[in-house]
PDB file of N, CA, C, O and CB in Angstrom:
ATOM      1  N   MET A   1       0.906  -1.182  -0.080  1.00  0.00           N
ATOM      2  CA  MET A   1      -0.060   0.101  -0.030  1.00  0.00           C
ATOM      3  C   MET A   1       0.967   1.345  -0.083  1.00  0.00           C
ATOM      4  O   MET A   1       2.052   1.377   0.499  1.00  0.00           O
ATOM      5  CB  MET A   1      -1.089   0.158   1.495  1.00  0.00           C
ATOM      6  N   HIS A   2       0.435   2.330  -0.867  1.00  0.00           N
ATOM      7  CA  HIS A   2       1.262   3.426  -0.757  1.00  0.00           C
ATOM      8  C   HIS A   2       0.508   4.619  -1.205  1.00  0.00           C
ATOM      9  O   HIS A   2      -0.462   4.469  -1.948  1.00  0.00           O
ATOM     10  CB  HIS A   2       2.502   3.237  -1.509  1.00  0.00           C
ATOM     11  N   PHE A   3       0.893   5.834  -0.796  1.00  0.00           N
ATOM     12  CA  PHE A   3       0.211   7.115  -1.236  1.00  0.00           C
ATOM     13  C   PHE A   3       0.895   7.609  -2.386  1.00  0.00           C
ATOM     14  O   PHE A   3       2.083   7.340  -2.562  1.00  0.00           O
ATOM     15  CB  PHE A   3       0.185   8.207  -0.158  1.00  0.00           C
ATOM     16  N   GLU A   4       0.188   8.369  -3.249  1.00  0.00           N
ATOM     17  CA  GLU A   4       0.747   9.068  -4.352  1.00  0.00           C
ATOM     18  C   GLU A   4       0.239  10.546  -4.184  1.00  0.00           C
ATOM     19  O   GLU A   4      -0.947  10.754  -3.925  1.00  0.00           O
ATOM     20  CB  GLU A   4       0.319   8.393  -5.757  1.00  0.00           C
ATOM     21  N   ILE A   5       1.117  11.546  -4.329  1.00  0.00           N
ATOM     22  CA  ILE A   5       0.795  12.959  -4.397  1.00  0.00           C
ATOM     23  C   ILE A   5       1.129  13.446  -5.787  1.00  0.00           C
ATOM     24  O   ILE A   5       2.221  13.220  -6.309  1.00  0.00           O
ATOM     25  CB  ILE A   5       1.557  13.774  -3.318  1.00  0.00           C
ATOM     26  N   PHE A   6       0.124  14.142  -6.389  1.00  0.00           N
ATOM     27  CA  PHE A   6       0.432  14.618  -7.681  1.00  0.00           C
ATOM     28  C   PHE A   6      -0.362  15.919  -7.889  1.00  0.00           C
ATOM     29  O   PHE A   6      -1.301  16.246  -7.163  1.00  0.00           O
ATOM     30  CB  PHE A   6       0.115  13.551  -8.756  1.00  0.00           C
ATOM     31  N   GLU A   7       0.086  16.637  -8.939  1.00  0.00           N
ATOM     32  CA  GLU A   7      -0.575  17.819  -9.499  1.00  0.00           C
ATOM     33  C   GLU A   7      -1.444  17.446 -10.630  1.00  0.00           C
ATOM     34  O   GLU A   7      -1.000  16.794 -11.576  1.00  0.00           O
ATOM     35  CB  GLU A   7       0.421  18.844  -9.949  1.00  0.00           C
ATOM     36  N   ARG A   8      -2.734  17.859 -10.557  1.00  0.00           N
ATOM     37  CA  ARG A   8      -3.624  17.556 -11.746  1.00  0.00           C
ATOM     38  C   ARG A   8      -3.150  18.256 -12.992  1.00  0.00           C
ATOM     39  O   ARG A   8      -2.685  19.395 -12.982  1.00  0.00           O
ATOM     40  CB  ARG A   8      -5.092  17.980 -11.469  1.00  0.00           C
ATOM     41  N   GLU A   9      -3.291  17.527 -14.039  1.00  0.00           N
ATOM     42  CA  GLU A   9      -2.879  17.978 -15.468  1.00  0.00           C
ATOM     43  C   GLU A   9      -4.040  18.872 -15.803  1.00  0.00           C
ATOM     44  O   GLU A   9      -5.194  18.536 -15.537  1.00  0.00           O
ATOM     45  CB  GLU A   9      -2.674  16.705 -16.617  1.00  0.00           C
ATOM     46  N   ARG A  10      -3.732  20.039 -16.402  1.00  0.00           N
ATOM     47  CA  ARG A  10      -4.755  20.909 -16.945  1.00  0.00           C
ATOM     48  C   ARG A  10      -4.266  21.598 -18.166  1.00  0.00           C
ATOM     49  O   ARG A  10      -3.078  21.589 -18.489  1.00  0.00           O
ATOM     50  CB  ARG A  10      -5.200  21.913 -15.933  1.00  0.00           C
ATOM     51  N   SER A  11      -5.265  22.237 -18.883  1.00  0.00           N
ATOM     52  CA  SER A  11      -4.887  22.890 -20.152  1.00  0.00           C
ATOM     53  C   SER A  11      -4.143  24.236 -19.704  1.00  0.00           C
ATOM     54  O   SER A  11      -4.114  24.629 -18.538  1.00  0.00           O
ATOM     55  CB  SER A  11      -6.240  23.181 -21.128  1.00  0.00           C
ATOM     56  N   ARG A  12      -3.629  24.799 -20.639  1.00  0.00           N
ATOM     57  CA  ARG A  12      -2.793  26.067 -20.184  1.00  0.00           C
ATOM     58  C   ARG A  12      -3.837  27.177 -19.755  1.00  0.00           C
ATOM     59  O   ARG A  12      -3.511  27.921 -18.829  1.00  0.00           O
ATOM     60  CB  ARG A  12      -1.776  26.673 -21.470  1.00  0.00           C
ATOM     61  N   VAL A  13      -4.977  27.329 -20.319  1.00  0.00           N
ATOM     62  CA  VAL A  13      -6.027  28.272 -19.919  1.00  0.00           C
ATOM     63  C   VAL A  13      -6.425  27.937 -18.448  1.00  0.00           C
ATOM     64  O   VAL A  13      -6.340  28.725 -17.506  1.00  0.00           O
ATOM     65  CB  VAL A  13      -7.295  28.181 -20.911  1.00  0.00           C
ATOM     66  N   ALA A  14      -6.847  26.723 -18.396  1.00  0.00           N
ATOM     67  CA  ALA A  14      -7.195  26.295 -16.863  1.00  0.00           C
ATOM     68  C   ALA A  14      -6.085  26.517 -15.836  1.00  0.00           C
ATOM     69  O   ALA A  14      -6.353  26.911 -14.701  1.00  0.00           O
ATOM     70  CB  ALA A  14      -7.538  24.731 -16.779  1.00  0.00           C
ATOM     71  N   ALA A  15      -4.891  26.274 -16.223  1.00  0.00           N
ATOM     72  CA  ALA A  15      -3.649  26.450 -15.266  1.00  0.00           C
ATOM     73  C   ALA A  15      -3.587  27.838 -14.927  1.00  0.00           C
ATOM     74  O   ALA A  15      -3.450  28.156 -13.746  1.00  0.00           O
ATOM     75  CB  ALA A  15      -2.237  26.010 -15.903  1.00  0.00           C
ATOM     76  N   LEU A  16      -3.684  28.812 -15.941  1.00  0.00           N
ATOM     77  CA  LEU A  16      -3.568  30.191 -15.681  1.00  0.00           C
ATOM     78  C   LEU A  16      -4.746  30.626 -14.737  1.00  0.00           C
ATOM     79  O   LEU A  16      -4.564  31.349 -13.757  1.00  0.00           O
ATOM     80  CB  LEU A  16      -3.559  30.981 -17.021  1.00  0.00           C
ATOM     81  N   ARG A  17      -5.897  30.157 -15.090  1.00  0.00           N
ATOM     82  CA  ARG A  17      -7.059  30.603 -14.156  1.00  0.00           C
ATOM     83  C   ARG A  17      -6.892  30.151 -12.849  1.00  0.00           C
ATOM     84  O   ARG A  17      -7.183  30.874 -11.896  1.00  0.00           O
ATOM     85  CB  ARG A  17      -8.393  30.125 -14.593  1.00  0.00           C
ATOM     86  N   GLY A  18      -6.397  28.887 -12.697  1.00  0.00           N
ATOM     87  CA  GLY A  18      -6.133  28.342 -11.334  1.00  0.00           C
ATOM     88  C   GLY A  18      -5.172  29.196 -10.614  1.00  0.00           C
ATOM     89  O   GLY A  18      -5.442  29.550  -9.467  1.00  0.00           O
ATOM     90  N   ARG A  19      -3.997  29.584 -11.226  1.00  0.00           N
ATOM     91  CA  ARG A  19      -3.077  30.412 -10.470  1.00  0.00           C
ATOM     92  C   ARG A  19      -3.702  31.700 -10.094  1.00  0.00           C
ATOM     93  O   ARG A  19      -3.493  32.184  -8.981  1.00  0.00           O
ATOM     94  CB  ARG A  19      -1.831  30.663 -11.235  1.00  0.00           C
ATOM     95  N   LEU A  20      -4.493  32.304 -11.008  1.00  0.00           N
ATOM     96  CA  LEU A  20      -5.126  33.586 -10.574  1.00  0.00           C
ATOM     97  C   LEU A  20      -6.068  33.553  -9.548  1.00  0.00           C
ATOM     98  O   LEU A  20      -6.152  34.471  -8.732  1.00  0.00           O
ATOM     99  CB  LEU A  20      -5.752  34.192 -11.598  1.00  0.00           C
ATOM    100  N   MET A  21      -6.903  32.400  -9.522  1.00  0.00           N
ATOM    101  CA  MET A  21      -8.014  32.269  -8.544  1.00  0.00           C
ATOM    102  C   MET A  21      -7.618  31.410  -7.325  1.00  0.00           C
ATOM    103  O   MET A  21      -8.506  31.113  -6.526  1.00  0.00           O
ATOM    104  CB  MET A  21      -9.255  31.644  -9.233  1.00  0.00           C
ATOM    105  N   GLY A  22      -6.463  31.025  -7.139  1.00  0.00           N
ATOM    106  CA  GLY A  22      -6.082  30.308  -5.943  1.00  0.00           C
ATOM    107  C   GLY A  22      -5.739  28.799  -6.019  1.00  0.00           C
ATOM    108  O   GLY A  22      -5.348  28.238  -4.995  1.00  0.00           O
ATOM    109  N   GLY A  23      -5.858  28.146  -7.125  1.00  0.00           N
ATOM    110  CA  GLY A  23      -5.421  26.775  -7.341  1.00  0.00           C
ATOM    111  C   GLY A  23      -6.303  25.735  -6.942  1.00  0.00           C
ATOM    112  O   GLY A  23      -7.487  25.784  -7.274  1.00  0.00           O
ATOM    113  N   GLY A  24      -5.846  24.794  -6.260  1.00  0.00           N
ATOM    114  CA  GLY A  24      -6.505  23.556  -5.960  1.00  0.00           C
ATOM    115  C   GLY A  24      -6.257  22.480  -6.849  1.00  0.00           C
ATOM    116  O   GLY A  24      -7.122  21.693  -7.232  1.00  0.00           O
ATOM    117  N   ASP A  25      -4.896  22.455  -7.215  1.00  0.00           N
ATOM    118  CA  ASP A  25      -4.425  21.482  -8.136  1.00  0.00           C
ATOM    119  C   ASP A  25      -3.854  20.238  -7.618  1.00  0.00           C
ATOM    120  O   ASP A  25      -3.725  19.271  -8.370  1.00  0.00           O
ATOM    121  CB  ASP A  25      -3.504  22.050  -8.922  1.00  0.00           C
ATOM    122  N   TRP A  26      -3.489  20.189  -6.341  1.00  0.00           N
ATOM    123  CA  TRP A  26      -2.777  19.080  -5.777  1.00  0.00           C
ATOM    124  C   TRP A  26      -3.762  17.960  -5.120  1.00  0.00           C
ATOM    125  O   TRP A  26      -4.702  18.294  -4.399  1.00  0.00           O
ATOM    126  CB  TRP A  26      -1.783  19.653  -4.710  1.00  0.00           C
ATOM    127  N   ARG A  27      -3.489  16.713  -5.405  1.00  0.00           N
ATOM    128  CA  ARG A  27      -4.352  15.668  -5.061  1.00  0.00           C
ATOM    129  C   ARG A  27      -3.485  14.528  -4.498  1.00  0.00           C
ATOM    130  O   ARG A  27      -2.309  14.422  -4.848  1.00  0.00           O
ATOM    131  CB  ARG A  27      -5.197  15.234  -6.271  1.00  0.00           C
ATOM    132  N   TRP A  28      -4.039  13.698  -3.651  1.00  0.00           N
ATOM    133  CA  TRP A  28      -3.514  12.423  -3.237  1.00  0.00           C
ATOM    134  C   TRP A  28      -4.346  11.224  -3.494  1.00  0.00           C
ATOM    135  O   TRP A  28      -5.562  11.321  -3.657  1.00  0.00           O
ATOM    136  CB  TRP A  28      -3.247  12.469  -1.878  1.00  0.00           C
ATOM    137  N   ARG A  29      -3.678  10.032  -3.536  1.00  0.00           N
ATOM    138  CA  ARG A  29      -4.416   8.818  -3.676  1.00  0.00           C
ATOM    139  C   ARG A  29      -3.810   7.763  -2.937  1.00  0.00           C
ATOM    140  O   ARG A  29      -2.582   7.737  -2.850  1.00  0.00           O
ATOM    141  CB  ARG A  29      -4.554   8.431  -5.037  1.00  0.00           C
ATOM    142  N   LEU A  30      -4.538   6.854  -2.372  1.00  0.00           N
ATOM    143  CA  LEU A  30      -3.843   5.583  -1.583  1.00  0.00           C
ATOM    144  C   LEU A  30      -4.218   4.436  -2.552  1.00  0.00           C
ATOM    145  O   LEU A  30      -5.370   4.218  -2.927  1.00  0.00           O
ATOM    146  CB  LEU A  30      -4.492   5.260   0.133  1.00  0.00           C
ATOM    147  N   LYS A  31      -3.074   3.691  -2.938  1.00  0.00           N
ATOM    148  CA  LYS A  31      -3.302   2.608  -3.771  1.00  0.00           C
ATOM    149  C   LYS A  31      -2.936   1.186  -2.904  1.00  0.00           C
ATOM    150  O   LYS A  31      -2.068   1.162  -2.031  1.00  0.00           O
ATOM    151  CB  LYS A  31      -2.393   2.825  -5.134  1.00  0.00           C
ATOM    152  N   ASP A  32      -3.604   0.222  -3.229  1.00  0.00           N
ATOM    153  CA  ASP A  32      -3.287  -1.067  -2.608  1.00  0.00           C
ATOM    154  C   ASP A  32      -2.028  -1.710  -3.322  1.00  0.00           C
ATOM    155  O   ASP A  32      -1.354  -1.139  -4.179  1.00  0.00           O
ATOM    156  CB  ASP A  32      -4.556  -2.039  -2.695  1.00  0.00           C
ATOM    157  N   GLY A  33      -1.821  -2.962  -2.845  1.00  0.00           N
ATOM    158  CA  GLY A  33      -0.601  -3.519  -3.445  1.00  0.00           C
ATOM    159  C   GLY A  33      -0.657  -3.946  -4.893  1.00  0.00           C
ATOM    160  O   GLY A  33       0.354  -4.161  -5.562  1.00  0.00           O
ATOM    161  N   GLY A  34      -1.997  -4.066  -5.376  1.00  0.00           N
ATOM    162  CA  GLY A  34      -2.405  -4.386  -6.758  1.00  0.00           C
ATOM    163  C   GLY A  34      -2.436  -3.184  -7.698  1.00  0.00           C
ATOM    164  O   GLY A  34      -2.573  -3.282  -8.917  1.00  0.00           O
ATOM    165  N   GLY A  35      -2.289  -1.969  -6.982  1.00  0.00           N
ATOM    166  CA  GLY A  35      -2.338  -0.776  -7.821  1.00  0.00           C
ATOM    167  C   GLY A  35      -3.781  -0.059  -7.956  1.00  0.00           C
ATOM    168  O   GLY A  35      -4.046   0.911  -8.666  1.00  0.00           O
ATOM    169  N   GLN A  36      -4.624  -0.754  -7.124  1.00  0.00           N
ATOM    170  CA  GLN A  36      -6.013  -0.174  -7.309  1.00  0.00           C
ATOM    171  C   GLN A  36      -6.057   0.960  -6.247  1.00  0.00           C
ATOM    172  O   GLN A  36      -5.598   0.824  -5.113  1.00  0.00           O
ATOM    173  CB  GLN A  36      -7.259  -1.322  -7.085  1.00  0.00           C
ATOM    174  N   THR A  37      -6.717   2.217  -6.765  1.00  0.00           N
ATOM    175  CA  THR A  37      -6.946   3.306  -5.822  1.00  0.00           C
ATOM    176  C   THR A  37      -8.115   3.067  -4.821  1.00  0.00           C
ATOM    177  O   THR A  37      -9.258   2.859  -5.227  1.00  0.00           O
ATOM    178  CB  THR A  37      -7.209   4.562  -6.601  1.00  0.00           C
ATOM    179  N   ILE A  38      -7.807   3.103  -3.563  1.00  0.00           N
ATOM    180  CA  ILE A  38      -8.759   2.743  -2.499  1.00  0.00           C
ATOM    181  C   ILE A  38      -9.316   3.990  -1.672  1.00  0.00           C
ATOM    182  O   ILE A  38     -10.290   3.982  -0.919  1.00  0.00           O
ATOM    183  CB  ILE A  38      -8.052   1.750  -1.533  1.00  0.00           C
ATOM    184  N   ALA A  39      -8.545   4.979  -1.959  1.00  0.00           N
ATOM    185  CA  ALA A  39      -9.003   6.290  -1.175  1.00  0.00           C
ATOM    186  C   ALA A  39      -8.329   7.546  -1.926  1.00  0.00           C
ATOM    187  O   ALA A  39      -7.251   7.351  -2.486  1.00  0.00           O
ATOM    188  CB  ALA A  39      -8.481   6.248   0.526  1.00  0.00           C
ATOM    189  N   SER A  40      -8.825   8.631  -1.957  1.00  0.00           N
ATOM    190  CA  SER A  40      -8.295   9.760  -2.580  1.00  0.00           C
ATOM    191  C   SER A  40      -8.811  11.119  -1.984  1.00  0.00           C
ATOM    192  O   SER A  40      -9.865  11.230  -1.358  1.00  0.00           O
ATOM    193  CB  SER A  40      -8.601   9.664  -4.015  1.00  0.00           C
ATOM    194  N   GLY A  41      -7.940  12.129  -2.257  1.00  0.00           N
ATOM    195  CA  GLY A  41      -8.384  13.429  -1.748  1.00  0.00           C
ATOM    196  C   GLY A  41      -7.904  14.455  -2.891  1.00  0.00           C
ATOM    197  O   GLY A  41      -6.924  14.217  -3.597  1.00  0.00           O
ATOM    198  N   ASP A  42      -8.701  15.637  -3.008  1.00  0.00           N
ATOM    199  CA  ASP A  42      -8.261  16.590  -3.993  1.00  0.00           C
ATOM    200  C   ASP A  42      -8.457  18.008  -3.577  1.00  0.00           C
ATOM    201  O   ASP A  42      -8.856  18.268  -2.442  1.00  0.00           O
ATOM    202  CB  ASP A  42      -8.951  16.359  -5.249  1.00  0.00           C
ATOM    203  N   ASN A  43      -8.184  18.961  -4.477  1.00  0.00           N
ATOM    204  CA  ASN A  43      -8.278  20.433  -4.266  1.00  0.00           C
ATOM    205  C   ASN A  43      -7.526  21.002  -3.138  1.00  0.00           C
ATOM    206  O   ASN A  43      -8.044  21.814  -2.372  1.00  0.00           O
ATOM    207  CB  ASN A  43      -9.634  20.808  -4.080  1.00  0.00           C
ATOM    208  N   TYR A  44      -6.238  20.564  -3.015  1.00  0.00           N
ATOM    209  CA  TYR A  44      -5.403  21.238  -2.094  1.00  0.00           C
ATOM    210  C   TYR A  44      -4.572  22.379  -2.963  1.00  0.00           C
ATOM    211  O   TYR A  44      -3.966  22.083  -3.993  1.00  0.00           O
ATOM    212  CB  TYR A  44      -4.425  20.136  -1.330  1.00  0.00           C
ATOM    213  N   PRO A  45      -4.615  23.615  -2.462  1.00  0.00           N
ATOM    214  CA  PRO A  45      -3.908  24.635  -3.239  1.00  0.00           C
ATOM    215  C   PRO A  45      -2.361  24.556  -3.378  1.00  0.00           C
ATOM    216  O   PRO A  45      -1.790  25.217  -4.246  1.00  0.00           O
ATOM    217  CB  PRO A  45      -4.225  25.902  -2.652  1.00  0.00           C
ATOM    218  N   THR A  46      -1.684  23.745  -2.523  1.00  0.00           N
ATOM    219  CA  THR A  46      -0.150  23.696  -2.551  1.00  0.00           C
ATOM    220  C   THR A  46       0.248  22.241  -2.269  1.00  0.00           C
ATOM    221  O   THR A  46      -0.475  21.495  -1.610  1.00  0.00           O
ATOM    222  CB  THR A  46       0.538  24.714  -1.431  1.00  0.00           C
ATOM    223  N   ARG A  47       1.425  21.864  -2.792  1.00  0.00           N
ATOM    224  CA  ARG A  47       1.890  20.487  -2.486  1.00  0.00           C
ATOM    225  C   ARG A  47       2.092  20.247  -1.079  1.00  0.00           C
ATOM    226  O   ARG A  47       1.897  19.141  -0.576  1.00  0.00           O
ATOM    227  CB  ARG A  47       3.132  20.180  -3.170  1.00  0.00           C
ATOM    228  N   SER A  48       2.492  21.293  -0.409  1.00  0.00           N
ATOM    229  CA  SER A  48       2.827  21.069   0.992  1.00  0.00           C
ATOM    230  C   SER A  48       1.478  20.883   1.836  1.00  0.00           C
ATOM    231  O   SER A  48       1.520  20.239   2.884  1.00  0.00           O
ATOM    232  CB  SER A  48       3.705  22.307   1.543  1.00  0.00           C
ATOM    233  N   GLU A  49       0.369  21.408   1.412  1.00  0.00           N
ATOM    234  CA  GLU A  49      -0.811  21.356   2.122  1.00  0.00           C
ATOM    235  C   GLU A  49      -1.450  19.790   1.769  1.00  0.00           C
ATOM    236  O   GLU A  49      -2.165  19.186   2.569  1.00  0.00           O
ATOM    237  CB  GLU A  49      -1.796  22.680   1.658  1.00  0.00           C
ATOM    238  N   CYS A  50      -1.120  19.342   0.647  1.00  0.00           N
ATOM    239  CA  CYS A  50      -1.552  18.049   0.273  1.00  0.00           C
ATOM    240  C   CYS A  50      -0.783  17.016   1.114  1.00  0.00           C
ATOM    241  O   CYS A  50      -1.346  16.051   1.630  1.00  0.00           O
ATOM    242  CB  CYS A  50      -1.355  17.829  -1.234  1.00  0.00           C
ATOM    243  N   GLU A  51       0.548  17.269   1.229  1.00  0.00           N
ATOM    244  CA  GLU A  51       1.459  16.269   1.914  1.00  0.00           C
ATOM    245  C   GLU A  51       0.981  16.395   3.415  1.00  0.00           C
ATOM    246  O   GLU A  51       1.011  15.364   4.087  1.00  0.00           O
ATOM    247  CB  GLU A  51       3.160  16.619   1.703  1.00  0.00           C
ATOM    248  N   ARG A  52       0.560  17.521   3.977  1.00  0.00           N
ATOM    249  CA  ARG A  52       0.209  17.651   5.288  1.00  0.00           C
ATOM    250  C   ARG A  52      -0.999  16.873   5.549  1.00  0.00           C
ATOM    251  O   ARG A  52      -1.118  16.320   6.643  1.00  0.00           O
ATOM    252  CB  ARG A  52       0.049  19.016   5.640  1.00  0.00           C
ATOM    253  N   ALA A  53      -1.943  16.770   4.623  1.00  0.00           N
ATOM    254  CA  ALA A  53      -3.214  16.129   4.732  1.00  0.00           C
ATOM    255  C   ALA A  53      -2.874  14.630   4.736  1.00  0.00           C
ATOM    256  O   ALA A  53      -3.556  13.909   5.464  1.00  0.00           O
ATOM    257  CB  ALA A  53      -4.214  16.552   3.556  1.00  0.00           C
ATOM    258  N   VAL A  54      -1.822  14.046   3.946  1.00  0.00           N
ATOM    259  CA  VAL A  54      -1.574  12.789   4.000  1.00  0.00           C
ATOM    260  C   VAL A  54      -0.915  12.230   5.271  1.00  0.00           C
ATOM    261  O   VAL A  54      -1.115  11.124   5.774  1.00  0.00           O
ATOM    262  CB  VAL A  54      -0.876  12.540   2.942  1.00  0.00           C
ATOM    263  N   MET A  55      -0.080  13.217   5.699  1.00  0.00           N
ATOM    264  CA  MET A  55       0.639  12.925   7.170  1.00  0.00           C
ATOM    265  C   MET A  55      -0.394  12.793   8.148  1.00  0.00           C
ATOM    266  O   MET A  55      -0.313  11.878   8.968  1.00  0.00           O
ATOM    267  CB  MET A  55       1.660  14.125   7.707  1.00  0.00           C
ATOM    268  N   LEU A  56      -1.434  13.656   8.168  1.00  0.00           N
ATOM    269  CA  LEU A  56      -2.376  13.674   9.141  1.00  0.00           C
ATOM    270  C   LEU A  56      -3.187  12.383   9.199  1.00  0.00           C
ATOM    271  O   LEU A  56      -3.485  11.806  10.245  1.00  0.00           O
ATOM    272  CB  LEU A  56      -3.205  14.810   8.945  1.00  0.00           C
ATOM    273  N   LEU A  57      -3.510  11.993   7.969  1.00  0.00           N
ATOM    274  CA  LEU A  57      -4.294  10.785   7.635  1.00  0.00           C
ATOM    275  C   LEU A  57      -3.572   9.573   8.160  1.00  0.00           C
ATOM    276  O   LEU A  57      -4.164   8.727   8.830  1.00  0.00           O
ATOM    277  CB  LEU A  57      -4.524  10.654   6.100  1.00  0.00           C
ATOM    278  N   LYS A  58      -2.272   9.485   7.853  1.00  0.00           N
ATOM    279  CA  LYS A  58      -1.365   8.479   8.280  1.00  0.00           C
ATOM    280  C   LYS A  58      -1.399   8.310   9.797  1.00  0.00           C
ATOM    281  O   LYS A  58      -1.521   7.191  10.296  1.00  0.00           O
ATOM    282  CB  LYS A  58       0.016   8.810   7.811  1.00  0.00           C
ATOM    283  N   GLN A  59      -1.290   9.440  10.544  1.00  0.00           N
ATOM    284  CA  GLN A  59      -1.297   9.499  12.011  1.00  0.00           C
ATOM    285  C   GLN A  59      -2.595   9.010  12.619  1.00  0.00           C
ATOM    286  O   GLN A  59      -2.620   8.253  13.589  1.00  0.00           O
ATOM    287  CB  GLN A  59      -1.038  10.904  12.468  1.00  0.00           C
ATOM    288  N   GLU A  60      -3.686   9.481  11.999  1.00  0.00           N
ATOM    289  CA  GLU A  60      -5.080   9.263  12.700  1.00  0.00           C
ATOM    290  C   GLU A  60      -5.761   7.939  12.332  1.00  0.00           C
ATOM    291  O   GLU A  60      -6.531   7.409  13.132  1.00  0.00           O
ATOM    292  CB  GLU A  60      -6.092  10.432  12.308  1.00  0.00           C
ATOM    293  N   ILE A  61      -5.485   7.379  11.102  1.00  0.00           N
ATOM    294  CA  ILE A  61      -6.066   6.262  10.517  1.00  0.00           C
ATOM    295  C   ILE A  61      -6.145   5.153  11.607  1.00  0.00           C
ATOM    296  O   ILE A  61      -7.243   4.660  11.866  1.00  0.00           O
ATOM    297  CB  ILE A  61      -5.265   5.831   9.271  1.00  0.00           C
ATOM    298  N   ALA A  62      -5.102   4.772  12.208  1.00  0.00           N
ATOM    299  CA  ALA A  62      -5.200   3.669  13.105  1.00  0.00           C
ATOM    300  C   ALA A  62      -6.110   3.824  14.274  1.00  0.00           C
ATOM    301  O   ALA A  62      -6.601   2.827  14.802  1.00  0.00           O
ATOM    302  CB  ALA A  62      -3.931   3.367  13.577  1.00  0.00           C
ATOM    303  N   ALA A  63      -6.343   4.953  14.676  1.00  0.00           N
ATOM    304  CA  ALA A  63      -7.218   5.090  15.952  1.00  0.00           C
ATOM    305  C   ALA A  63      -8.741   5.358  15.428  1.00  0.00           C
ATOM    306  O   ALA A  63      -9.664   5.517  16.227  1.00  0.00           O
ATOM    307  CB  ALA A  63      -6.652   6.422  16.975  1.00  0.00           C
ATOM    308  N   ALA A  64      -8.921   5.393  14.001  1.00  0.00           N
ATOM    309  CA  ALA A  64     -10.321   5.607  13.561  1.00  0.00           C
ATOM    310  C   ALA A  64     -11.246   4.370  13.839  1.00  0.00           C
ATOM    311  O   ALA A  64     -10.942   3.238  13.465  1.00  0.00           O
ATOM    312  CB  ALA A  64     -10.333   5.932  12.035  1.00  0.00           C
ATOM    313  N   PRO A  65     -12.297   4.640  14.464  1.00  0.00           N
ATOM    314  CA  PRO A  65     -13.305   3.526  14.778  1.00  0.00           C
ATOM    315  C   PRO A  65     -14.038   3.078  13.522  1.00  0.00           C
ATOM    316  O   PRO A  65     -14.112   3.797  12.526  1.00  0.00           O
ATOM    317  CB  PRO A  65     -14.378   4.007  15.847  1.00  0.00           C
ATOM    318  N   ILE A  66     -14.587   1.846  13.604  1.00  0.00           N
ATOM    319  CA  ILE A  66     -15.520   1.516  12.534  1.00  0.00           C
ATOM    320  C   ILE A  66     -16.779   1.631  13.049  1.00  0.00           C
ATOM    321  O   ILE A  66     -17.069   1.073  14.107  1.00  0.00           O
ATOM    322  CB  ILE A  66     -15.341   0.201  11.953  1.00  0.00           C
ATOM    323  N   ASN A  67     -17.647   2.355  12.365  1.00  0.00           N
ATOM    324  CA  ASN A  67     -19.034   2.487  12.656  1.00  0.00           C
ATOM    325  C   ASN A  67     -19.929   1.733  11.632  1.00  0.00           C
ATOM    326  O   ASN A  67     -19.864   1.945  10.421  1.00  0.00           O
ATOM    327  CB  ASN A  67     -19.386   3.950  12.697  1.00  0.00           C
ATOM    328  N   PHE A  68     -20.768   0.840  12.209  1.00  0.00           N
ATOM    329  CA  PHE A  68     -21.687   0.116  11.452  1.00  0.00           C
ATOM    330  C   PHE A  68     -23.040   0.845  11.407  1.00  0.00           C
ATOM    331  O   PHE A  68     -23.534   1.284  12.446  1.00  0.00           O
ATOM    332  CB  PHE A  68     -21.817  -1.263  12.009  1.00  0.00           C
ATOM    333  N   LEU A  69     -23.632   0.977  10.239  1.00  0.00           N
ATOM    334  CA  LEU A  69     -24.764   1.821  10.005  1.00  0.00           C
ATOM    335  C   LEU A  69     -25.923   0.887   9.623  1.00  0.00           C
ATOM    336  O   LEU A  69     -27.033   1.353   9.365  1.00  0.00           O
ATOM    337  CB  LEU A  69     -24.466   2.899   8.892  1.00  0.00           C
TER     338      LEU A  69
END
C-alpha cells in the first residue's frame, strides 16, 4: 500500500485561471498492493498542504473506529 501525491494536469488556460484564482491543483491517492486506488483527496492549493493532509491521515487512521450503520 502506498500514497501518491500529484498535481492535476490541466490545459494552459485552466492552469492560468487556477493560479489567478487560488489553485486547488494538488491531489493524493492511496493505492493497494495491486495498484487499485482505494482512497483519494483533491483540491489542495499547494503541494505542502496536500502532503500535510496525507501525514495527518497516516497518523490518525489507526485510531479511527469502525461505525456500522
